Structure formats: C-alpha cells, structure tokens
ZATI-177602 format. One line per field, with one value per atom (N, C-alpha, C): x, y, z; residue in three letters; atom name. Coordinates in Angstrom, 2 decimals, decimal comma, padded with zeros to 5 digits, m for minus. Each point is the difference from the previous one (the first is absolute). Layout:
% residues N
x	X;...
y	Y;...
z	Z;...
aa	ALA;...
at	CA;...
END
This chain:
% residues 165
x	m001,09;m000,75;000,59;m000,84;000,50;000,06;m000,74;m000,01;000,14;000,87;000,23;m001,23;m000,26;m001,09;000,60;m000,52;000,46;m001,07;000,44;m000,93;000,48;m000,83;000,26;m000,58;000,87;m000,46;000,09;m001,06;m000,07;001,04;000,51;000,98;m000,58;000,76;m000,41;m000,77;m000,19;m000,74;000,87;001,33;000,88;000,84;000,28;000,80;001,40;000,68;001,38;000,09;m000,88;000,01;m000,28;m000,91;m000,34;001,21;000,68;001,16;001,16;000,12;001,07;m000,26;m001,26;m000,39;000,02;m000,27;m000,13;001,05;000,85;001,05;m000,50;m001,23;m000,55;m000,80;000,12;m000,71;001,02;m000,15;000,89;m000,83;000,48;m000,58;000,89;m000,50;000,79;m000,29;000,77;m000,15;000,17;m001,01;000,01;000,94;000,25;000,81;001,42;000,50;001,33;000,04;m001,15;m000,10;m000,52;m000,84;m000,65;000,87;000,82;000,70;001,51;000,61;001,46;000,28;000,77;000,35;001,41;000,12;001,31;000,83;m000,66;000,66;000,17;001,23;000,25;m000,56;m000,09;m000,57;m001,46;m000,74;m001,41;m000,09;000,85;m000,02;000,19;000,78;000,29;m001,00;m000,93;m001,00;m000,90;m000,60;m001,06;m001,08;m000,45;m000,97;m001,28;m000,45;m001,24;000,19;001,16;000,27;000,26;000,48;000,32;m001,25;m001,09;m001,22;m000,52;m000,32;m000,53;001,05;001,28;001,07;000,01;000,12;m000,07;001,36;001,09;001,34;000,36;m000,70;000,18;m000,54;000,38;m000,55;m000,52;m001,01;m000,56;000,93;000,19;000,81;m000,69;000,70;m000,63;m000,42;000,50;m000,36;m001,29;m000,51;m001,21;m001,21;m000,97;m000,17;000,47;000,53;000,37;001,12;000,92;001,06;m000,60;m001,04;m000,67;m000,79;m000,72;m000,79;000,93;001,14;000,97;000,45;000,27;000,43;m001,13;m001,22;m001,16;m000,07;000,12;m000,08;001,15;001,18;001,15;m000,24;m000,44;m000,24;m001,16;m000,96;m001,14;000,41;001,18;000,49;000,76;000,28;000,84;m000,73;m001,11;m000,73;m001,46;m000,59;m001,42;m000,90;000,41;m000,77;000,94;m000,38;000,76;m000,90;000,46;m000,74;000,54;m000,90;000,42;m000,76;000,42;m000,62;m001,43;m000,68;m001,39;m000,11;001,08;000,05;m000,97;m000,82;m000,98;000,69;001,08;000,65;000,67;000,45;000,54;m001,12;m001,14;m001,14;m000,46;000,00;m000,38;000,95;001,30;001,00;m000,21;m000,30;m000,26;m001,21;m001,07;m001,20;000,32;000,74;000,35;000,80;000,74;000,82;m000,67;m001,28;m000,76;000,39;000,61;000,42;m001,10;m000,37;m001,03;000,62;m000,76;000,45;m001,23;000,23;m001,01;000,40;m000,99;000,27;m000,40;000,80;m000,27;m000,05;m001,10;m000,18;m000,93;000,10;m000,88;m001,38;m000,96;m001,29;000,14;m000,94;000,05;m000,05;m000,66;m000,11;001,34;001,01;001,33;000,94;m000,48;000,90;000,84;m000,61;000,76;001,01;m000,41;000,89;001,23;m000,20;001,11;000,90;m000,57;000,82;000,89;m000,57;000,78;001,11;m000,25;001,05;001,16;m000,30;001,07;000,82;m000,66;000,71;000,91;m000,54;000,76;001,22;m000,09;001,13;000,99;m000,30;000,97;m000,12;m001,16;m000,17;000,01;000,49;000,06;m001,37;m000,11;m001,27;m000,53;000,88;m000,45;m000,70;000,57;m000,59;m001,36;m000,04;m001,24;m001,09;000,36;m000,96;m000,56;000,87;m000,44;m001,01;000,29;m000,93;m001,29;000,11;m001,18;m000,94;000,57;m000,79;m000,68;000,67;m000,49;m000,65;000,00;m000,41;m001,33;m001,06;m001,35;m000,06;000,59;m000,02;000,77;001,15;000,79;m000,75;m000,68;m000,78;m001,13;m000,67;m001,05;000,55;001,18;000,62;000,31;000,50;000,35;m001,23;m001,11;m001,25;m000,44;000,42;m000,37;000,82;001,07;000,84;m000,76;000,35;m000,70;000,35;001,28;000,45;000,50;m000,76;000,25;000,23;000,86;000,18;m000,19;m001,09;m000,29;000,48;000,65;000,52;m000,97;m000,46;m000,90;000,80;m000,66;000,66;000,73;001,23;000,80;000,69;m000,25;000,57;001,23;000,76;001,11;m000,16;000,77;m000,07;000,20;000,93;000,25;m001,26;m000,77;m001,23;m000,95;m000,17;m000,92;000,54;001,29;000,59;m000,08;000,19;m000,14;m001,45;m000,92;m001,43;m000,46;000,54;m000,41;000,95;000,91;000,88;001,00;000,36;000,93;001,47;000,20;001,34;m000,13
y	008,40;m001,09;m000,28;m000,02;m000,20;m001,47;m000,84;m001,42;m000,80;m000,98;m000,81;m000,86;m000,17;m000,84;m001,36;m001,07;m001,35;m000,64;m000,50;m000,64;m001,40;m000,97;m001,41;m000,26;m000,15;m000,06;m001,38;m000,37;m001,26;000,04;m001,15;m000,08;000,60;000,88;000,57;001,30;000,57;001,27;001,20;m000,22;001,09;000,58;m000,80;000,48;000,42;m000,87;000,29;001,22;000,11;001,14;001,30;m000,05;001,17;000,47;m000,95;000,35;000,53;m000,48;000,50;001,43;000,38;001,32;001,09;m000,36;000,98;m000,26;000,98;m000,21;m000,16;000,42;m000,11;m001,29;m000,94;m001,27;m001,13;m001,04;m001,16;m001,27;m000,88;m001,33;m000,96;m000,50;m000,88;m001,45;m000,50;m001,36;m001,03;m000,82;m000,94;m001,18;m000,41;m001,20;000,15;001,24;000,24;m000,31;m000,02;m000,24;m001,42;m000,53;m001,28;m001,20;000,11;m001,17;000,10;m001,16;m000,13;m000,85;000,56;m000,70;m000,57;m001,29;m000,65;000,14;000,18;000,11;001,49;000,46;001,41;000,46;m000,90;000,35;000,40;m000,76;000,32;001,32;000,17;001,21;001,26;m000,09;001,16;000,18;m000,93;000,09;001,22;000,43;001,00;m000,50;000,87;m000,40;m000,58;000,51;m000,52;m001,42;m000,29;m001,35;m000,97;000,52;m000,80;m000,47;000,75;m000,34;m001,37;m000,83;m001,32;m001,09;000,37;m001,01;m000,73;m001,31;m000,80;m000,31;000,39;m000,25;001,06;m000,06;000,99;m000,57;000,63;m000,36;001,26;m000,17;001,17;000,49;001,30;000,64;m000,19;m000,51;m000,22;001,30;001,12;001,30;000,58;m000,62;000,46;m000,26;000,87;001,31;001,19;m000,30;001,11;000,87;m000,61;000,81;000,99;m000,43;000,86;001,10;m000,35;000,98;001,09;m000,41;000,96;000,98;m000,54;000,87;000,91;m000,50;000,83;001,20;m000,26;001,08;001,00;m000,51;000,89;000,88;m000,60;000,76;000,98;m000,33;000,88;001,32;000,04;001,26;000,83;m000,59;000,67;000,31;m000,67;000,16;000,37;000,71;000,34;m001,21;m000,87;m001,20;m001,20;m001,06;m001,25;m001,06;m000,57;m001,04;m001,35;m000,88;m001,30;m001,13;m001,22;m001,19;m000,18;m000,91;m000,29;m001,18;m000,40;m001,14;000,15;m001,02;000,04;000,04;m000,76;000,02;001,35;000,70;001,35;000,94;m000,09;000,86;m000,31;m001,27;m000,38;000,60;m000,03;000,60;001,50;000,65;001,44;000,29;m000,79;000,19;m000,19;m001,07;m000,30;001,13;000,73;001,10;001,37;m000,01;001,23;000,90;m000,57;000,79;000,02;001,19;000,13;m000,16;m000,58;m000,21;m000,11;000,17;m000,26;m001,27;m000,72;m001,07;000,52;m000,32;000,40;m001,26;m000,18;m001,22;000,24;m000,86;000,14;m000,60;000,39;m000,67;m001,36;m000,88;m001,34;000,07;001,01;000,15;000,28;000,35;000,32;m001,20;m001,18;m001,16;m000,20;m000,05;m000,23;001,11;001,22;001,15;m000,12;m000,45;m000,13;m001,17;m001,10;m001,12;000,50;000,80;000,56;000,91;000,73;000,86;m000,86;m001,12;m000,87;m000,59;m000,36;m000,54;001,09;001,20;001,11;000,39;m000,11;000,40;m001,13;m001,19;m001,09;m000,95;000,00;m000,97;m001,41;m000,96;m001,39;m000,67;m001,15;m000,72;m000,42;m000,39;m000,42;001,16;001,18;001,19;000,31;000,01;000,32;m001,02;m001,27;m001,06;000,13;000,30;000,16;001,13;001,12;001,13;m000,32;m000,59;m000,33;m000,92;m001,01;m000,97;000,62;000,92;000,56;001,37;000,59;001,39;000,33;m000,73;000,33;m000,10;m001,04;m000,16;001,11;000,37;001,08;001,33;000,24;001,25;000,00;m001,14;m000,09;000,33;m000,52;000,28;001,49;000,62;001,42;000,88;m000,45;000,76;000,16;m000,92;000,06;001,02;000,50;000,99;001,32;000,74;001,25;001,14;000,18;001,14;m000,52;000,29;m000,60;001,04;m000,37;000,75;m001,02;000,14;m000,96;000,53;m000,89;000,32;m000,53;000,89;m000,37;m000,33;m000,51;m000,34;001,22;m000,22;001,06;000,92;m000,20;000,88;m000,63;000,89;m000,37;000,78;m000,38;000,67;001,51;000,41;001,43;000,74;m000,57;000,64;000,31;m000,98;000,15;001,01;m000,07;000,94;001,44;000,19;001,35;000,45;m000,89;000,34;000,48;m000,63;000,35;001,00;000,58;001,03;m000,52;m001,25;m000,59;000,16;000,32;000,33;001,21
z	012,09;000,60;001,38;001,03;001,35;000,40;m000,66;000,32;m001,29;000,04;m001,19;m000,30;m001,27;m000,47;m000,38;000,59;m000,31;m000,88;m001,16;m000,93;m000,31;000,33;m000,31;m001,38;m000,98;m001,39;m000,63;m000,66;m000,77;m001,11;m000,35;m001,09;m001,28;m000,63;m001,28;000,07;001,22;000,08;m000,36;m000,10;m000,40;001,12;001,02;001,13;m000,43;m000,74;m000,40;m000,89;m000,97;m000,91;000,75;000,95;000,80;000,82;000,63;000,82;m000,84;m001,22;m000,89;m000,44;m000,03;m000,50;001,07;001,25;001,08;001,09;000,30;001,00;001,44;000,26;001,36;000,21;m000,96;000,06;m000,14;000,83;m000,09;m000,15;m000,87;m000,17;000,78;001,09;000,87;m000,38;m000,95;m000,53;001,12;000,23;001,13;m000,19;m001,24;m000,22;000,56;000,07;000,56;001,50;000,64;001,44;000,30;m000,90;000,26;m000,35;m001,04;m000,51;000,13;000,18;m000,05;m001,23;m000,92;m001,24;000,14;m000,14;000,14;m001,28;m001,10;m001,29;m000,34;m000,11;m000,28;m001,34;m000,97;m001,30;000,18;000,80;000,26;000,79;000,98;000,82;m000,83;m001,05;m000,85;m001,15;m000,15;m001,08;000,18;m001,08;000,04;000,96;000,88;001,04;m000,58;m001,12;m000,59;m000,51;m000,57;m000,49;001,15;001,12;001,17;000,75;m000,11;000,73;m000,43;000,98;m000,29;m000,07;m000,02;m000,03;001,34;m000,04;001,22;000,62;m000,64;000,54;001,03;001,13;001,04;001,31;001,10;001,30;000,66;000,82;000,66;001,10;000,03;001,01;001,36;001,01;001,30;000,70;m000,46;000,58;m000,60;m001,08;m000,68;000,88;000,09;m000,65;000,85;001,20;000,89;m000,57;m000,78;m000,62;m001,01;m000,69;m000,99;000,70;001,06;000,76;000,55;000,54;000,53;m001,09;m001,19;m001,11;m000,48;m000,02;m000,36;000,95;001,29;001,00;m000,15;m000,32;m000,23;m001,22;m001,10;m001,24;000,17;000,86;000,22;000,66;000,58;000,58;m001,03;m001,17;m001,00;m001,31;m000,25;m001,26;000,28;m000,95;000,13;m000,23;m000,93;m000,32;m000,02;000,72;000,02;m000,62;m001,11;m000,71;000,43;000,44;000,54;m000,66;000,35;m000,60;000,48;m000,66;000,32;000,98;000,59;000,91;001,17;000,20;001,08;001,37;000,18;001,32;000,27;m001,03;000,19;000,42;m000,67;000,37;001,42;000,38;001,36;001,03;m000,28;000,90;000,12;m001,11;000,05;000,88;m000,18;000,83;001,48;000,31;001,40;000,64;m000,81;000,50;m000,15;m000,37;m000,10;m001,15;m001,04;m001,17;m001,05;m000,40;m001,03;m001,39;m000,90;m001,37;m000,89;m001,29;m001,02;m000,74;m000,52;m000,95;m001,37;m000,98;m001,38;m000,85;m000,70;m000,78;m001,17;m001,02;m001,16;000,28;m000,80;000,05;m000,68;000,27;m000,60;m001,53;m000,54;m001,44;m000,67;000,78;m000,53;m000,05;000,31;000,11;m001,25;m001,17;m001,24;m000,23;000,24;m000,17;000,91;001,22;000,92;m000,37;m000,46;m000,49;m001,15;m000,88;m001,11;000,51;001,07;000,59;000,50;000,63;000,52;m001,14;m001,06;m001,16;m000,58;m000,16;m000,59;000,82;001,30;000,83;000,27;m000,53;000,06;001,16;000,69;001,08;m000,56;000,82;m000,47;000,09;m000,65;m000,09;001,37;000,92;001,33;000,73;m000,10;000,63;m000,63;m001,31;m000,72;000,31;000,02;000,30;001,42;000,95;001,39;000,12;m000,61;000,07;m000,75;m001,17;m000,79;000,77;000,66;000,75;001,21;000,67;001,27;m000,11;m001,20;m000,20;000,67;m000,36;000,52;001,52;000,58;001,45;000,70;m000,57;000,59;m000,06;m001,12;m000,12;001,03;000,17;001,03;001,38;000,34;001,29;000,15;m001,06;000,05;000,11;m000,57;000,11;001,45;000,86;001,41;000,79;m000,60;000,68;000,14;001,03;000,30;m000,96;m000,30;m000,81;m001,34;m001,06;m001,32;m001,08;m000,95;m001,23;m001,11;m000,76;m001,07;m001,34;m000,73;m001,32;m001,05;m000,86;m001,08;m001,26;m000,99;m001,27;m000,57;m000,41;m000,61;000,99;001,28;001,02;000,66;000,62;000,86;001,30;001,00;001,30;m000,14;m000,84;m000,18;m000,43;m000,90;m000,47;001,16;000,87;001,14;001,00;000,29;000,96;m000,51;m001,28;m000,58;000,08;m000,36;000,02;001,39;001,05;001,36;000,69;m000,78;000,54;001,02;m000,11;000,97;m000,45;m001,27;m000,49;m000,92
aa	MET;MET;MET;THR;THR;THR;LYS;LYS;LYS;SER;SER;SER;LEU;LEU;LEU;ILE;ILE;ILE;ILE;ILE;ILE;SER;SER;SER;GLY;GLY;GLY;PHE;PHE;PHE;ALA;ALA;ALA;GLY;GLY;GLY;VAL;VAL;VAL;GLY;GLY;GLY;LYS;LYS;LYS;SER;SER;SER;ALA;ALA;ALA;LEU;LEU;LEU;ALA;ALA;ALA;GLN;GLN;GLN;LYS;LYS;LYS;TYR;TYR;TYR;PRO;PRO;PRO;ASN;ASN;ASN;ILE;ILE;ILE;ILE;ILE;ILE;ASP;ASP;ASP;LEU;LEU;LEU;GLU;GLU;GLU;SER;SER;SER;SER;SER;SER;ASP;ASP;ASP;PHE;PHE;PHE;LYS;LYS;LYS;TRP;TRP;TRP;ILE;ILE;ILE;TYR;TYR;TYR;LYS;LYS;LYS;ASN;ASN;ASN;ASN;ASN;ASN;ILE;ILE;ILE;ILE;ILE;ILE;LYS;LYS;LYS;GLU;GLU;GLU;MET;MET;MET;ASN;ASN;ASN;LYS;LYS;LYS;GLU;GLU;GLU;LYS;LYS;LYS;ARG;ARG;ARG;LYS;LYS;LYS;GLY;GLY;GLY;ILE;ILE;ILE;THR;THR;THR;GLU;GLU;GLU;ARG;ARG;ARG;THR;THR;THR;GLN;GLN;GLN;ASN;ASN;ASN;PRO;PRO;PRO;LEU;LEU;LEU;TRP;TRP;TRP;PRO;PRO;PRO;LEU;LEU;LEU;ASN;ASN;ASN;TYR;TYR;TYR;ILE;ILE;ILE;LYS;LYS;LYS;GLU;GLU;GLU;ILE;ILE;ILE;MET;MET;MET;THR;THR;THR;LYS;LYS;LYS;ALA;ALA;ALA;THR;THR;THR;LYS;LYS;LYS;TYR;TYR;TYR;ASP;ASP;ASP;ILE;ILE;ILE;VAL;VAL;VAL;LEU;LEU;LEU;ILE;ILE;ILE;SER;SER;SER;GLN;GLN;GLN;SER;SER;SER;GLU;GLU;GLU;ASN;ASN;ASN;VAL;VAL;VAL;ARG;ARG;ARG;ASP;ASP;ASP;CYS;CYS;CYS;LEU;LEU;LEU;LYS;LYS;LYS;GLU;GLU;GLU;ASN;ASN;ASN;GLY;GLY;GLY;CYS;CYS;CYS;GLU;GLU;GLU;TYR;TYR;TYR;PHE;PHE;PHE;VAL;VAL;VAL;CYS;CYS;CYS;PHE;PHE;PHE;PRO;PRO;PRO;THR;THR;THR;LYS;LYS;LYS;GLN;GLN;GLN;CYS;CYS;CYS;LYS;LYS;LYS;ARG;ARG;ARG;GLU;GLU;GLU;PHE;PHE;PHE;ILE;ILE;ILE;ASP;ASP;ASP;ARG;ARG;ARG;TYR;TYR;TYR;ILE;ILE;ILE;ALA;ALA;ALA;ARG;ARG;ARG;GLY;GLY;GLY;ASN;ASN;ASN;ASN;ASN;ASN;GLU;GLU;GLU;ALA;ALA;ALA;PHE;PHE;PHE;ILE;ILE;ILE;SER;SER;SER;LYS;LYS;LYS;ILE;ILE;ILE;SER;SER;SER;THR;THR;THR;ASN;ASN;ASN;PHE;PHE;PHE;ASP;ASP;ASP;ASN;ASN;ASN;TRP;TRP;TRP;ILE;ILE;ILE;ASP;ASP;ASP;ASP;ASP;ASP;LEU;LEU;LEU;GLU;GLU;GLU;ALA;ALA;ALA;GLU;GLU;GLU;GLU;GLU;GLU;ARG;ARG;ARG;LYS;LYS;LYS;ILE;ILE;ILE;LYS;LYS;LYS;ILE;ILE;ILE;GLN;GLN;GLN;SER;SER;SER;GLY;GLY;GLY;GLU;GLU;GLU;TYR;TYR;TYR;LEU;LEU;LEU;GLU;GLU;GLU;ASP;ASP;ASP;VAL;VAL;VAL;LEU;LEU;LEU;ILE;ILE;ILE;ARG;ARG;ARG;TYR;TYR;TYR;GLY;GLY;GLY;MET;MET;MET;ILE;ILE;ILE
at	N;CA;C;N;CA;C;N;CA;C;N;CA;C;N;CA;C;N;CA;C;N;CA;C;N;CA;C;N;CA;C;N;CA;C;N;CA;C;N;CA;C;N;CA;C;N;CA;C;N;CA;C;N;CA;C;N;CA;C;N;CA;C;N;CA;C;N;CA;C;N;CA;C;N;CA;C;N;CA;C;N;CA;C;N;CA;C;N;CA;C;N;CA;C;N;CA;C;N;CA;C;N;CA;C;N;CA;C;N;CA;C;N;CA;C;N;CA;C;N;CA;C;N;CA;C;N;CA;C;N;CA;C;N;CA;C;N;CA;C;N;CA;C;N;CA;C;N;CA;C;N;CA;C;N;CA;C;N;CA;C;N;CA;C;N;CA;C;N;CA;C;N;CA;C;N;CA;C;N;CA;C;N;CA;C;N;CA;C;N;CA;C;N;CA;C;N;CA;C;N;CA;C;N;CA;C;N;CA;C;N;CA;C;N;CA;C;N;CA;C;N;CA;C;N;CA;C;N;CA;C;N;CA;C;N;CA;C;N;CA;C;N;CA;C;N;CA;C;N;CA;C;N;CA;C;N;CA;C;N;CA;C;N;CA;C;N;CA;C;N;CA;C;N;CA;C;N;CA;C;N;CA;C;N;CA;C;N;CA;C;N;CA;C;N;CA;C;N;CA;C;N;CA;C;N;CA;C;N;CA;C;N;CA;C;N;CA;C;N;CA;C;N;CA;C;N;CA;C;N;CA;C;N;CA;C;N;CA;C;N;CA;C;N;CA;C;N;CA;C;N;CA;C;N;CA;C;N;CA;C;N;CA;C;N;CA;C;N;CA;C;N;CA;C;N;CA;C;N;CA;C;N;CA;C;N;CA;C;N;CA;C;N;CA;C;N;CA;C;N;CA;C;N;CA;C;N;CA;C;N;CA;C;N;CA;C;N;CA;C;N;CA;C;N;CA;C;N;CA;C;N;CA;C;N;CA;C;N;CA;C;N;CA;C;N;CA;C;N;CA;C;N;CA;C;N;CA;C;N;CA;C;N;CA;C;N;CA;C;N;CA;C;N;CA;C;N;CA;C;N;CA;C;N;CA;C;N;CA;C;N;CA;C;N;CA;C;N;CA;C;N;CA;C;N;CA;C;N;CA;C;N;CA;C;N;CA;C;N;CA;C;N;CA;C;N;CA;C;N;CA;C;N;CA;C;N;CA;C;N;CA;C;N;CA;C;N;CA;C;N;CA;C;N;CA;C;N;CA;C;N;CA;C;N;CA;C;N;CA;C;N;CA;C;N;CA;C
END
C-alpha cells in the first residue's frame, strides 16, 4: 500500500480487535491525547472502563496533538484507526487529509449498546451514546467517504469484503 488509509471509526465497530490482529494496522486511542487524568488509578484503568469517567481535564494541546500523531502513524502503518470526534475530522479536512468514516446503521443501535456492555464500558459512556446515537449517525451520513456496518458485522468484515486488507 503506497498511501495509508485513515478510518474514523464509531465506538464498537471493532477498531481495537482489528489492530490486535493485523501488524500493519494501528488503533490510535484518542483518550490518551484528549484527557489528562489526575488520579493514577484512573490513568491505569482499562481504556474501555475509563471512557465516560468525568475525573479528568481536557488536554490543552487537543486535538492538534492527536492530529500530529495520526500523521506520524500514517507514515508507518497501512491503516490508522482513529476516533469519531467531529473536531478531529474537521482538522483532517482543514489539512487536506482524506479519511473514511465507519459507523453502524441506525438499526444496529441495540446491538452496539450490547457491545459496549460486553466490553465493560461504564454506564455514563453507554448512556451518552444511547442518547446521541441517531443524531450522530445522521451527521456521519453527511460525510463523503463512508463505511457502513450492518447488523452482525465489524469493520474487519467490510474491509475484507472490499479487498482493503
């Protein structure tokens, strides 16, 4: 692959599992760049359990620190998986960086809520996604380059189907 593929993936599409399986793919977890945790116990928690915890402050370097790391990793990996953050996507657009958004269809809402429960996300995280799910999907539908996840699918399934991995 001559150019790295950047995929902004919705929570639960399988970014982490995909990166664990393929050495040429990295899941660049945004929380390591966005938040400063004052409590070391929280900082060392499993990332899925840490999502939604409010005992944190936003890193003043966000999102530029994350964009810089995305660009660095894009020179080293075939696929860079990133967060679904709108301000990150806006920064990528402003800098002329192409990316895909990957998200589930609205019909998958319950399935995705179940994925968050199974992987150990806390109630605050699950509630936030549940409340905003339909609006976020509507926003993602407006994006130019899309990868839609159907019921029972993960990002890996779609990438294999289209010969991207």
